[in-house]
N, C-alpha and C positions, 0 to 999 in steps of 0.2 A: 504494500500500500504506500503510495507516494505521500510525502508530507505536503500538505497544501498550506499556502501562506498568502497574505495579501500585502500590497505595498502601495503607498501613494507618495509621489514626489511632490512635497509641499512647496519647495522653492529650488529652482535651478540656480546655483551660485556661479559655477565656472566650468568651462570646457577646457581641459588641459592639453588634449591632443586628439587627433582623429586619424585612424588608419585608412588604407586604401579601400577597405570594404565598407567604410562608413561608421564603424564602431568608434565611439568616443569615450575617452576617459574623462569622467565628470565628477565634480564636487557638488553634492546636492544635500538638501535637508529631506530625509525620507522617513515616513511613518511606516513601520513594519507591524503588521497584524493589529492595526488600530492603536498602537502605543504612541507615546509622545515622540515627535521626530528627533532623529539624530543626524549628525553630520555623516555623510556617506561618500566614500571614494571608491569608484569601480568603473569598469567598462560597460557601456550600454550599446545595444544595437539601435539602428535608426528606428525612431518611434517608441523606444523604451519597451519593446515587447520582450526582449531577452536581455540577460545580464551576465556578466562574468563575476568571478569571485572578487570580493572587495573587503573594505574595512569600514566599520562603523565606529563613531566616536561620540561619547557624551559631550555635553557642553564643557565639563571640567577637563576632559581629555583633550578636546579641541583647543581650549585655552592654553593648556600645558604645551601642546605641539606648537601653537602659534608663538608662544614665548621662546621656546627652544629655537625655532627657525629665525626669529627676529634677532636672537643673540649670536647667530652664526656669522 
């Protein structure tokens, strides 16, 4: 039995790259299974029908990442 889940892209923040097939690496705010949205970095197919593996970050984790990147 396949695990079913739902997602809603609440806000599209940035497109970091796009490959020749049209898949884009995006930073978005995504609500997974009706939960509060988290920052999400992953590859998306055109139209957001399919997705690659990615990373989700809470607000606190995103703030820590931002601080680390700023200090580099």
